[in-house]
N, C-alpha and C positions, 0 to 999 in steps of 0.2 A: 402619512405620519405627521401631518401639520399639527401645530400647537404644542410641540415638545421641543425642548432645548436640543440643539444639534451640536455635536462635537466632532471635529475632524481628527483622524488618526492616520499619520503617515506610515506607509508600509513599503519598505525597500524590497523590491522583488527581483532577485537575481536568478537568471536562467530562463526568462520568459520567451526567449527566441526558440527554445526547445519545444518539442511536441507536448509533453506533459505540463510544463510550466505555462505554456501559452493557452492551450485548450482548456485544461481542467482548472488550473489555479487562477489565471488571469481572467479569461473570458467567462467561464461558467461559474466562477466563484466571486472574485472581487468586483469585476465589472457588473455581474448579475446583482450583487448586493447594492452597488451604487445605483443601478437602474430601478431597483425596488424602493429607493429612497433612503437607504441606509439600514442599520440594524438597531432595533429598539432594545435597550437594556431594561432590567427589572425596575429601575427608578424612573423610567420614562424617557431618559436621555436617548437620542438617536445618534448612533456612532456611524460616521461616514468615512469609509476608507479612501485615502488619497495615495494611490500608488506612485512610487518612484521606480521606474524601470531600469534594470541594470543588465548588461550583457557585453559580449565582445564585438558584436557586429553593429556598428553605428547605423548603417542603412536600414537594417531590419528593425532596430529599436525605433527609429524615426517613423517607419511605416506603420508599425504596430500602434505607436502613440497617436498618430494622425487618425488611424482607422477607428480608434475607440475614444477619441476626444480627450486624450491625456496630454499634458504639457511638460511633464518632468521625466527625463531619461538621461542616462549617462553611461559611459563605458568605464568610469572610474569609481570603484567600489567605495573607497574612502570618502570621496566627494558625496556619494549617495548616503553613506552612514551619517555624515555631518549635516544632512539636509534639515533645516528648521522644521520642527513638528514630526520628524520621523521617530516612531516609537517601536516599530516591529521590523525585524529583518526576516525575510523568507528566502529559502535556498532551494532551487530545483536544477542546479548545475549537474554536470557529470560527477560521479561519486568522488573521483580523485581530487576535485577542486573544493569539495564541500567543507572539509574539516577546518582548513586554514581560514576560509571566509567566515565560518561560524565563530571561530575564535576572535576574529577582528570585530565582528558584530557585538559579541559579548563584551569585549574591551571597550567598545564605544557606548556601552550601557543600554543597548536595545534589547527588547524581548525577542526571542527567536522561535520561529516555527519553520520546520524543515522537512523536506522529503526524506525517505529512507533509501539506503542505509545512511545513518548520520555520520559515520566514519568508516574507514577501511579496516579497522581492527577493534576488538572489544576494548582494549586498553585505551585506544583513542576516543572511543565513544564514552567510556567512563570518565576520562579526563574532561571531556566537554560537559558532562553532567556535574562534575565537581566545580568547574569554572563557573557554570551558570548558577549553581547554588551559592558559591562564594560572592558572586556579583549581585545576588538578590534579584535576578531577573526571572521572568517566566519563560520556560522552554518547553516546546511541544514538538511532537513528531507526527507526521501524517500516518494514519492507520485506516486508509480509505475503505478497505474491504469490509470493515465492520458496519459500514453504512449502506451496503448493497441491500436492496429489498429482499432478495432470496435469503441472505444470511441473517438479516433482522428477523425474518419469519422463523428461521432455524433457531435462533436464540430464544424467541418467544416459546417455541416448543420445549427447549431445554428447561427454561425457567418455569414452565408450567408442569414439568414432570411427565411429559408425554412418553418418554422413552423407557421409563423405569430405570433399570441399571443399564448404562451405556456400555456396550461391548467393544465396538470398533468404529473407526472412521476410514473411509476411502475417498481420496481426492484425485481428480484428474484435471490438470490445467495445461493449456498450450494450444498451439496452432502452427501452421507451416509459415516460417519466415522465408520469403524468397531470397535466393542467394545474391541477387543484385545484378546478375548478368542479363538474362532475357526478360526479367521483370524486376522492377525496383523493390528493394527490401522495405518492409514496414517498420523496421527498427533501425536506429542509427548504428553505424559500424563499431562505435566504441563498446557496445554491448558484448562484442566478441573478442575484445582485446583485454587480457588480464592486466596489463600495465595501466590501463585507463579505468580500472575498477569494474570491468565487465564480468559476465558470467551469470548464468541463471540461478545458481545456488545463492550467490550474494544478493541477488535481486529478490527471489521469491521466498527463501527461507525466512527473511525478515517479515514477510507477510504471514507465512504459515505459523510463525511463533505467536503473533497476537491473535490470529483467527482461532487457533487451538486453545490458547489460554483464556481468551475472553469469552468464548462460547462453550468450550467443552471442559478442559482441565489443564493444569500445568504440565509442561513437558519435562520428563525426567531422563530420557536417553534418546540418542539418535544414531542411526546407522544409514549411511548413504552410499550410493554409487553414482559417480558423475561420468559424463561422456561428452566428447566433442564430435558429434555425428557428422557435421559438415565442416571439413578441415580448411576450406578456402572459400572466401566470399569476395564480392566486389563492392567497394565503398561508394560514397555519395558522389565522388568525382570520377567514377568509372575505373578506378585503379584496383587491381586484385590485391588481396592481402591474406596472410595466414591467420587463421583463428587460433588464438592462444588461450581462450577462456571456454568453459563448458557451456554447451547449448542444451543440455538435458541433465536432470538429476532425479534419481529414484530414491525416495526416502522412507524409512520406517521409524516411527517415533513411539516411545512408550510414554503414556500419560499417567497421571495419578489414578489410582483405583484399578490399575492393570489394563486400562483402555489401550488398544493398539491402533495407531493411525498410520496409514500408508498413503503417501502423496507423490504422484508422478508429475513432474514439471518438464515441459519440453517445447523448444522452438523448432523442432524438427518432426512434428507429428501432424497428421491430417485429422480434422475433427469429425468424429461420428458420435455425437452426443447433442443434446439440445442446446447447450450453452458452452462458452469457451472454458468455463470452470464449473465443476460440479463436485459436491461433497455428498457421500452417502453415509448416514449415521445409523447404525443398527443397535437396537436395545432389546431388552427382554419383553417390553410391552409394545414396541412398535419401531418402525424405521422411517427415515425421511431422506429425500434427495433434494438438495438445495443448489441452485445456480446463482447467476447474477441477479435474476429477477424472480424466477419461479421457485416454489417449494412444494413438493408433493409428499404425501404420507401414506403409510399402510399400517393400520393398527393390528395388534395381535388378534383381535376378534374377527377381523376381515381378511386375514392372511390366507390365501388359497393353499392347496396341498399339491404342489407340482410332483409329478412322478417322472423319474429319469427313464427314458426309453429312446435310445439312439436309432432304433429301427423305424421310428415313425416321425413325420414332420411335426414340429411344435403346433399344437392346436389351440394355444392360449395367447391372447394379446396381453402380455405381462404389464405393459405400460398402462393399459386401460384399467388395471386393477388398483391403481393408486388414486388418491383423492387430493385435489388441489387445496392448498392452504390459502385462505382469502387474505387480501392486503390488510384490511381493517384500519388503514391509515394512509395518509398521503406521503409518498416518498420523494423528497427533493434530491437534487444531485448530491452524492455522498461527499465529494470534496467540498462543496459549498457548505454542507451541513456541518462538517468538522471545522471549517474556517469560522463559521458563526460561533461555535462553541469556544474556540480559542480566543476570538475577539471579545466575547463576553467574559472570558476568564481574565483577559488583560484589562478590559474596561470596567469591570465591576467585581472581580474576584470570585466569580462562579467557578466551581471545581472543573478541572481538566485533568483526567487521569493519565493521559499518554505523554509523560514527560520524557526527558532524555534517558532516564534509567530504562524505561520501556523500549526506547530506541536501541539502547545498548544490549538488551536481551535479544532483540532481533539480530543484531550483528553477531552476538555470541553464538546463536544457533547456526548461522551461516558459516561462521568460522569453524565450528565443531563439525558441521556437515562436510566441509571440504577436507578437514583433517581425517574424519572417519573414512572418507573415500580413499584418501592417500594411504592410510594405514590398514585399510580393509578390516575394520573392526567397529564394534558398537562402543559408543562413548557416553559416559554420564553427562548430564547437563546440570552443573552446580548452580546454586543460588548466587546472584550477583550482589555484592555489597554496595549500598548507595554511596 
């Protein structure tokens, strides 16, 4: 990118000692953008991210900074927000700490980009949206699933009219999270404590809201059943604890046009599918199954005619009857791709549709899902006022 003006942009990154904040946002996004020489804007300016690392563990921050050649880190959020040249605040902390930190960043005049859920309640999320709007800052929320290769191919099919009239969506997400006794858990223990903002409904319904709305259709109602299948686990220090948050949720969503979506999400299931998440979309003209990377289709004209006969073994290889959707493009890391879009939005005003109101819609669906499970009834999903 030689020959173009370069401009540094300070990014306060809070929560980089956590799994997601470190691997996806720092290493595979911001550090990757720095290693490629920065991000070129439409006017030719090269934007170079300069991260300021924030967290609670001084030793971990120092080690991360040294490993990646960074020299700015602190355990004091206010000090970080006041760093000369800091323009963007990013938050990947536990959910219970996010809202207050985002408020402080908005008050400091920084643009904000944050993981989801953006708050613990719909009203809290809407208040953040109002504060951001009043402050005149740009605010964005991570919607990483939209950038998965499999779902990008699925959206291509929807936009191209492949399905005809879409009838239904079926989603399966999850895998077995070890209890932490005889094998270390793959997720931190706060995920299973309600007081810390844990629970799979709060986590995954935020994702399913934007996946359904951006790819298929708006959500109009929700009916959910939650469960805490594993009641006791062992934390990172080897201490046992009671699980107070749900580790599985089974949801049915009504979308515009009478489309029915069923999505199961579980941290207590063993995988017997090609990928950790898969969505099947059925339409009058064809069907598709999309995962993290792959997407396969079966058109109306090539749909076989199965015959139900429980007295004979299945004689067809049903998976072989589907056709692979080609990539047709290069797929970069989804988190990095969205970071680039947000930085372009901040740096040159290019559109960025996933603002705090989009984040609030995700929180709303999670909140309604939990309420639906508690009241054992289907609930409408009203429009949120900006």
